C-alpha positions in Angstrom: 81.3 55.8 105.6 83.9 53.3 104.4 86.8 55.1 102.7 87.5 52.0 100.6 84.0 52.2 99.1 84.5 55.9 98.3 87.8 55.1 96.8 86.2 52.5 94.5 83.7 55.1 93.3 86.5 57.7 92.6 88.4 55.1 90.6 85.3 54.1 88.6 84.7 57.7 87.8 88.2 58.1 86.5 87.8 55.0 84.3 84.7 56.5 82.8 86.5 59.7 81.9 89.3 57.6 80.4 86.8 55.8 78.3 85.3 59.1 77.0 88.8 60.4 76.3 89.7 57.3 74.3 86.5 57.5 72.2 86.8 61.3 71.5 90.5 61.4 71.1 90.8 58.8 68.3 92.4 60.2 65.1 93.0 63.5 66.9 95.3 66.2 65.4 97.0 69.3 66.7 94.1 71.3 65.3 91.5 69.2 67.3 93.7 69.5 70.4 93.9 73.3 70.2 90.4 74.3 68.8 88.4 71.1 68.3 88.6 71.5 64.5 86.1 74.5 65.0 83.3 72.0 64.9 82.1 71.8 68.6 78.4 71.8 69.5 77.6 75.1 71.1 75.1 73.6 73.6 77.8 71.1 74.9 80.3 73.9 75.2 77.9 76.1 77.1 76.9 73.3 79.5 80.5 72.2 80.0 81.6 75.7 80.7 79.4 75.8 83.8 81.6 73.2 85.4 84.8 75.0 84.3 83.6 78.3 85.7 82.5 76.9 89.1 85.2 74.3 90.0 85.7 72.5 93.2 86.4 75.9 94.9 82.8 77.0 94.3 81.5 73.6 95.4 83.2 73.9 98.8 84.1 77.6 99.4 80.9 79.4 98.3 78.7 77.4 100.7 81.4 77.7 103.4 81.5 81.5 102.9 77.8 82.0 103.7 78.5 81.9 107.5 80.6 85.1 107.4 79.5 86.7 104.1 75.8 85.9 103.9 74.7 85.9 100.2 77.1 88.7 99.3 78.8 86.5 96.8 75.7 86.8 94.6 76.6 90.5 94.0 79.7 89.2 92.2 77.6 86.8 90.2 75.4 89.7 89.0 78.5 91.5 87.9 79.5 88.3 86.0 76.3 88.5 84.0 77.2 92.0 82.8 80.7 90.9 81.9 79.4 88.0 79.8 77.3 90.4 77.7 80.5 92.3 76.9 82.2 89.1 75.9 79.4 88.0 73.7 79.0 91.2 71.8 82.5 92.8 71.8 85.2 90.1 72.2 83.7 87.1 70.4 83.1 89.0 67.2 86.7 90.3 67.3 88.2 86.8 67.8 86.1 85.3 65.0 86.9 88.2 62.6 90.6 87.6 63.1 90.2 83.8 63.0 92.4 83.3 66.1 93.6 80.0 67.6 95.2 81.8 70.5 93.4 85.0 71.6 96.7 86.6 72.5 97.7 86.6 68.8 95.4 89.7 68.7 97.9 91.6 70.9 100.7 90.8 68.5 98.7 92.0 65.5 97.8 95.2 67.3 100.9 96.1 69.3 103.7 93.7 68.4 105.6 90.6 69.8 106.2 92.1 73.3 102.5 92.6 73.9 101.8 89.0 72.7 104.4 87.7 75.2 103.0 89.8 78.0 99.5 88.5 77.4 100.7 84.9 77.3 102.8 85.3 80.4 100.1 86.7 82.6 97.6 84.0 81.3 100.0 81.2 82.1 100.8 82.6 85.5 97.2 83.2 86.4 96.1 79.7 85.3 99.0 77.9 86.9 98.3 79.5 90.3 94.5 79.5 90.1 94.1 76.0 88.9 96.6 74.5 91.3 94.9 76.3 94.2 91.6 74.7 93.2 93.3 71.4 92.8 94.9 71.6 96.2 91.6 72.4 97.9 89.8 69.3 96.5 92.7 67.0 96.9 92.9 68.0 100.6 89.3 67.2 101.1 89.7 63.8 99.4 92.8 63.2 101.5 91.1 63.9 104.8 88.0 61.8 104.2 89.4 59.0 102.0 93.2 58.6 101.5 94.4 59.4 105.0 92.2 56.6 106.3 93.8 54.3 103.7 97.3 55.4 104.8 98.0 57.0 101.3 100.2 60.1 101.6 99.0 63.5 100.2 101.9 63.6 97.7 100.9 60.2 96.2 97.3 61.2 96.0 98.2 64.4 94.1 100.6 62.6 91.8 98.1 59.9 90.8 95.2 62.4 90.2 97.4 64.5 88.0 98.6 61.5 86.0 95.0 60.4 85.5 94.1 64.0 84.3 97.1 63.9 82.0 96.0 60.5 80.5 92.6 61.7 79.5 93.7 65.1 78.1 96.9 63.9 76.4 95.5 63.2 72.9 92.1 64.8 72.5 92.7 68.2 74.0 89.8 70.6 73.6 87.8 68.0 71.6 87.9 65.6 74.5 87.4 68.2 77.2 84.2 69.5 75.7 82.7 66.0 76.3 84.3 65.3 79.6 83.3 68.7 80.9 79.7 68.0 79.9 79.8 64.7 81.8 81.4 66.3 84.8 79.0 69.3 84.9 76.1 66.9 84.9 77.6 65.0 87.9 78.3 68.2 89.8 74.8 69.7 89.3 73.0 66.4 90.1 75.2 66.2 93.2 74.4 69.7 94.2 70.6 69.2 93.9 70.7 65.9 95.7 72.7 67.3 98.6 70.3 70.2 99.0 67.3 67.9 99.2 69.1 65.6 101.7 70.0 68.5 104.0 66.6 70.1 103.9 64.8 66.8 104.6 67.2 66.0 107.4 66.1 69.1 109.3 62.4 68.3 108.7 61.9 71.4 106.6 60.5 72.2 103.1 62.2 74.8 100.9 60.0 77.7 102.0 60.6 76.9 105.6 64.3 76.6 105.0 64.4 80.0 103.3 62.5 81.6 106.2 64.8 80.1 108.8 67.9 81.3 106.8 66.3 84.8 106.6 65.8 84.9 110.3 69.5 84.0 110.8 70.5 86.8 108.4 72.1 84.5 105.9 70.0 85.6 102.9 71.2 89.2 102.8 72.4 89.9 99.3 73.4 93.5 99.1 76.0 95.1 101.4 75.4 98.9 101.6 78.5 99.7 103.7 80.6 101.7 101.2 83.8 101.1 103.2 83.4 97.3 103.2 85.3 95.1 100.7 81.9 93.5 99.9 80.1 96.8 99.2 77.6 96.0 96.4 78.9 98.3 93.8 82.5 97.0 94.3 81.3 93.4 94.0 79.1 94.1 90.9 81.7 96.2 89.1 84.5 93.9 90.1 82.5 90.9 89.1 81.9 92.4 85.7 85.6 92.9 85.0 86.5 89.6 86.6 84.2 87.9 84.1 85.6 89.9 81.2 89.2 89.1 82.2 88.9 85.5 83.5 86.6 84.4 80.7 86.8 86.7 77.8 90.5 87.3 78.0 91.4 83.8 79.2 92.7 81.3 76.6 91.2 78.3 78.4 87.6 79.7 78.3 87.8 81.2 74.9 89.6 78.2 73.4 86.3 76.3 73.9 84.2 79.2 72.6 86.2 79.7 69.4 86.0 75.9 68.8 82.3 76.5 67.8 81.7 76.9 64.1 79.9 80.3 63.9 79.9 83.6 65.8 76.1 83.3 66.5 76.5 79.9 68.0 79.4 81.1 70.2 77.3 84.0 71.4 74.3 81.8 72.1 76.8 79.6 74.1 77.9 82.6 76.3 74.5 84.0 76.9 72.8 80.7 77.8 75.7 79.7 80.0 75.7 83.1 81.9 72.0 82.8 82.9 72.3 79.2 84.0 75.3 80.2 86.0 73.3 82.7 88.0 70.8 80.0 89.0 73.5 77.5 89.9 75.3 80.0 92.1 72.0 80.8 93.9 71.7 77.0 94.6 75.2 76.9 96.1 74.4 79.9 98.4 71.1 78.2 99.4 73.0 75.1 100.2 75.5 77.1 102.3 72.7 78.6 104.3 71.3 75.1 104.9 74.7 73.7 106.0 75.1 76.5 108.6 71.6 75.9 109.9 72.4 72.2 110.2 75.8 72.9 111.8 74.3 75.2 114.4 71.6 72.7 115.3 74.2 69.9 115.6 77.0 71.9 117.3 79.4 71.4 114.4 82.3 73.8 114.3 84.8 73.5 111.5 86.7 75.8 109.1 84.4 77.1 106.3 85.9 75.0 103.5 85.5 71.9 105.7 81.9 72.4 106.5 80.3 70.8 103.4 82.5 67.6 103.4 82.2 67.2 107.2 78.4 67.2 107.1 78.1 65.2 103.8 80.4 62.5 105.0 79.3 62.3 108.6 77.7 59.2 110.1 74.3 60.9 110.5 73.8 60.8 106.7 73.5 57.6 104.7 76.3 56.2 102.6 74.6 57.4 99.4 75.0 61.1 100.2 78.7 60.6 100.8 79.1 59.0 97.4 77.1 61.7 95.8 79.2 64.4 97.5 82.5 62.8 96.4 81.4 62.3 92.8 80.0 65.8 92.7 83.2 67.2 94.2 85.6 65.6 91.7 83.1 66.4 88.9 83.5 70.1 90.0 87.3 69.8 90.2 88.3 68.3 86.9 86.7 70.7 84.4 88.9 73.5 85.8 92.1 71.5 86.0 92.0 69.5 82.8 91.0 72.7 80.9 93.8 74.6 82.5 96.5 72.1 81.6 95.2 71.9 78.0 94.9 75.7 77.6 98.3 76.4 79.1 99.8 73.8 76.8 98.1 75.5 73.8 99.2 78.9 74.9 102.8 77.9 75.4 103.0 76.0 72.1 101.4 78.7 70.0 102.3 82.0 71.8 105.8 81.1 73.1 107.1 78.3 70.9 105.2 79.5 67.9 104.7 76.0 66.5 101.9 77.2 64.2 104.6 79.3 62.4 107.1 76.5 62.0 107.4 74.4 58.9 107.7 71.2 61.0 105.6 68.1 60.3 102.4 67.3 62.2 104.3 64.5 63.9 107.0 66.8 65.1 104.6 69.4 66.4 102.7 66.7 68.2 105.8 65.5 70.0 106.5 69.1 71.1 102.9 69.5 72.3 103.1 66.3 74.3 106.4 67.3 76.0 104.9 70.7 77.0 101.8 69.0 78.3 103.8 66.6 80.5 106.1 69.4 81.7 103.1 71.6 82.9 101.6 68.6 84.7 104.9 68.3 86.6 104.7 72.1 87.4 101.1 71.6 88.6 102.3 68.9 91.0 105.0 71.1 92.4 102.5 74.0 92.9 100.1 71.7 94.7 102.8 70.8 97.1 103.6 74.5 97.7 99.9 75.1 98.6 100.0 72.1 100.9 102.9 73.7 102.7 101.0 77.0 103.0 97.9 75.2 104.1 95.3 78.0 103.6 91.9 76.4 103.2 89.6 79.5 102.6 91.0 79.7 99.1 88.4 81.5 97.1 89.5 84.8 98.6 93.0 84.2 97.5 92.0 83.2 93.9 89.9 86.4 93.4 92.7 88.5 94.9 95.4 86.9 92.7 93.2 87.2 89.7 92.9 90.9 90.4 96.7 91.2 90.2 97.4 89.0 87.2 94.5 89.6 84.9 94.7 93.4 85.3 97.4 93.8 82.6 95.4 91.6 80.2 92.4 93.9 80.8 94.5 97.0 80.2 96.1 95.6 77.0 92.9 94.4 75.4 90.9 97.5 76.3 93.6 99.8 75.1 93.7 97.9 71.8 90.0 98.0 71.3 89.1 101.5 72.7 92.0 103.5 71.1 93.7 104.0 67.8 97.1 104.5 69.3 100.3 102.5 68.8 102.7 101.5 71.6 106.4 101.8 72.0 107.0 98.1 71.9 110.1 98.0 74.1 108.3 99.5 77.1 105.1 97.3 77.0 106.4 94.6 79.3 107.7 97.2 81.8 104.3 98.8 82.0 102.6 95.4 82.4 104.9 94.5 85.3 104.8 97.9 87.1 101.0 98.3 87.0 100.3 95.1 89.0 103.0 96.0 91.6 101.4 99.4 92.1 97.9 97.8 92.4 99.2 95.3 94.9 100.8 98.1 96.9 97.5 100.1 97.0 95.7 96.9 98.1 98.2 96.2 100.9 97.8 99.8 102.2 94.0 99.5 102.1 93.8 96.0 103.6 97.0 95.3 105.7 95.0 93.0 108.0 94.3 90.5 105.1 98.0 90.3 104.1 99.1 90.0 107.8 96.8 87.1 108.2 98.0 85.4 105.0 101.7 86.1 105.6 101.6 85.6 109.3 103.6 88.8 109.8 102.9 92.2 111.2 103.1 94.9 108.5 102.4 97.8 110.9 100.3 99.6 108.3 96.9 99.8 110.1 97.2 103.4 111.3 98.6 104.5 107.9 95.7 102.8 106.2 93.1 104.5 108.4 94.7 107.9 107.9 95.1 107.7 104.1 92.1 105.6 103.1 89.7 106.3 106.0 88.9 102.6 106.5 88.1 101.9 102.8 88.7 98.3 101.8 89.4 97.3 98.2 87.2 94.4 97.2 86.9 92.8 93.7 87.4 96.2 92.1 91.1 95.5 92.4 91.2 94.1 88.9 89.6 97.3 87.6 92.2 99.4 89.4 95.0 97.3 88.0 93.5 97.5 84.5 93.2 101.3 84.7 96.8 101.6 85.9 97.9 99.4 83.0 95.8 101.5 80.6 97.2 104.8 81.8 100.8 103.4 81.6 100.2 102.2 78.0 98.8 105.7 77.2 102.0 107.3 78.3 104.1 105.1 76.0 101.8 105.4 73.1 101.7 107.6 70.0 99.0 108.6 67.5 97.9 106.3 64.7 94.9 106.0 62.4 91.9 103.6 62.3 93.0 102.6 58.8 96.5 101.8 59.9 95.1 99.7 62.8 92.7 97.8 60.5 95.6 97.1 58.1 97.7 95.7 60.9 94.9 93.4 62.0 94.3 92.1 58.5 98.0 91.4 58.1 
């Protein structure tokens, strides 16, 4: 298919987003940028969050992972569902009760400034790395199938895409993103369904026949009962639950949209409806992955997992229409995770680090500060994408989940300690605990799974025999985040002292 034609559609899509941004960003203020004036429609927020949660990584990596991991990813999705219930009925009421703009303000009210700084630091680190990893993956796909053929270098592609994202998030912030996410989620889901129909039809099958053929090939297996495996079903379900709590409920980007809704009940309806739709959508991605591997086997296609979907969708055997649908769906999946990340990191840095909400500066002065921070983080995103390009690791969903297990663990430990105990912390030691716990968790994970790190680092660690003798072949999966959270919780307990429920309640009111 003509790369010039694909490029025209990509450009047209950007112009549409800029038009939406201009319309929704008129007369915007700092309040509308950070929390949408607390007047967002809960149904729009719920629908848009689907795109934010899935991202371009899900669009490419989840189908690509079916070949080696069957439908095991669905175990994680079941865990997500449990985690979202905790968010809806534990965390959201807490955030609304305290009337928070940044959720990490809770940590300062509960434990002091150092806890607030630790929470903000780990969120910014997590979002910077996670969002740029997703951005790199999608840009690399666009580069191979469009921009390389137009002799446009990767660096220029990344720079232009980031500038365009910057343009449509610069003014409106959360208020704009809620509408652009809705548009982009629509594009992604329509693209997903159309691609499934095209691939099924191209093989002369109906959906029942496709499922039967996938079952014969072993792709549809959902539950892994090997307790030593990293994808053992309890590890995935429990890990998925805490990943959802941490990466959604303790994540400023996701909660920034939720607390932009007017009432607690609407915010809870948002989370619950979004979580059930997400289960169905992930099933569709897994079904698509099974179909792609059936098609690849029948047509002798052999490519890396993350290249499978774009290779088939943009091949000469399909019509030009499916290539356009794929590209639009791919960038629709990309931008909700990247635009929201830049906006939420800007909000977190301005409120939690620069504390502009505590200053006596004018609206104009605060706006200038916000715009400078927004631009600076766009530059950081660009540098990070170039780093991922140098590393050139395509199967990126494994890396994102692993990194999340390391960086979100301290957030999980801090919030759970604040909610589940009435103890105070020795403030000077909080940051030390939050740094030591992830290092210990990482060390345990390296000992359990040295092969994974040897493959990623391209070095021999010589730990295989030690791993077998100490852990007996046990592999840590997505429960890494829980291990990290528990280590943080225990560390916080050792630096804590008794308090009373009344004292805690008074601190939160203040």
